[in-house]
C-alpha positions in Angstrom: 0.1 -0.1 0.0 1.2 3.4 -1.0 1.3 6.1 1.7 -0.1 9.4 0.7 2.3 12.3 1.2 0.8 15.2 3.1 1.3 18.7 2.1 2.6 21.0 4.9 0.6 23.7 3.4 -2.6 22.8 5.3 -0.7 22.9 8.4 0.8 26.2 7.6 -2.4 27.7 6.6 -4.2 26.6 9.7 -1.4 28.0 11.9 -1.7 31.4 10.1 -5.6 31.5 10.4 -5.3 30.6 14.2 -2.5 33.3 14.9 -4.6 35.8 12.9 -7.7 35.0 15.1 -5.7 35.3 18.4 -4.4 38.5 17.4 -7.9 39.8 16.5 -9.3 38.6 19.8 -6.4 39.9 22.1 -6.4 43.5 20.3 -9.9 44.1 21.3 -9.1 43.0 25.0 -5.6 44.0 25.8 -5.6 47.5 24.1 -3.6 49.6 26.5 -5.4 52.6 28.3 -3.9 55.1 30.5 -5.0 55.4 34.2 -3.6 57.6 37.1 -1.8 55.5 39.7 -0.2 56.4 43.0 3.6 57.0 42.9 4.0 56.5 46.8 1.8 55.6 49.7 -0.8 58.3 50.1 -2.6 58.7 53.4 -6.4 59.4 53.4 -7.0 63.2 53.5 -4.0 64.1 51.5 -4.6 66.6 48.6 -3.3 65.1 45.5 -0.3 66.8 43.5 1.4 65.8 40.3 4.3 64.3 42.1 2.1 62.0 44.1 0.7 60.4 41.0 1.7 59.2 37.5 0.1 57.7 34.4 0.5 54.1 33.6 -0.9 52.1 30.6 -2.8 49.1 31.5 -5.0 46.6 29.5 -8.4 48.1 28.8 -10.1 45.0 30.4 -8.2 45.8 33.7 -9.2 49.4 33.8 -12.0 50.2 36.6 -14.9 52.2 35.3 -14.3 55.1 37.6 -10.6 55.2 37.2 -9.1 58.7 36.6 -7.4 58.9 33.1 -5.4 62.2 33.4 -3.2 63.7 36.1 -5.3 67.1 35.6 -8.4 65.2 37.1 -6.5 64.1 40.1 -4.6 67.4 41.0 -6.3 69.4 44.0 -8.5 66.3 44.9 -8.5 65.1 48.5 -8.2 61.2 49.0 -10.9 59.7 51.2 -9.2 56.5 51.3 -5.6 55.6 51.6 -3.6 54.3 48.4 -0.3 52.2 48.1 2.0 52.6 45.5 0.6 51.3 42.3 -2.9 51.5 43.2 -5.2 53.0 40.6 -6.7 56.3 41.7 -10.6 56.1 41.5 -13.0 58.8 41.3 -14.9 57.1 43.9 -12.2 57.5 46.6 -11.8 61.3 46.1 
């Protein structure tokens, strides 16, 4: 019995199609977006200044709904809840 030789083209096409589908799915979820985060530990009652916060890009799916997106939004506001370094600054804690 003669064995049929299989062409690698089908496997290559399947890999390319799978890769394109993964890229399309991840592009919608991982699209980076900027949020304001705490640079240092910030105590409750502290008035926020530009040196206490910074912008950091995170995946869009990880962004809280009420996260601040510009440093100008945060400046001059008082925190009601303390924040640790790296915490996202939320409008609900101002």
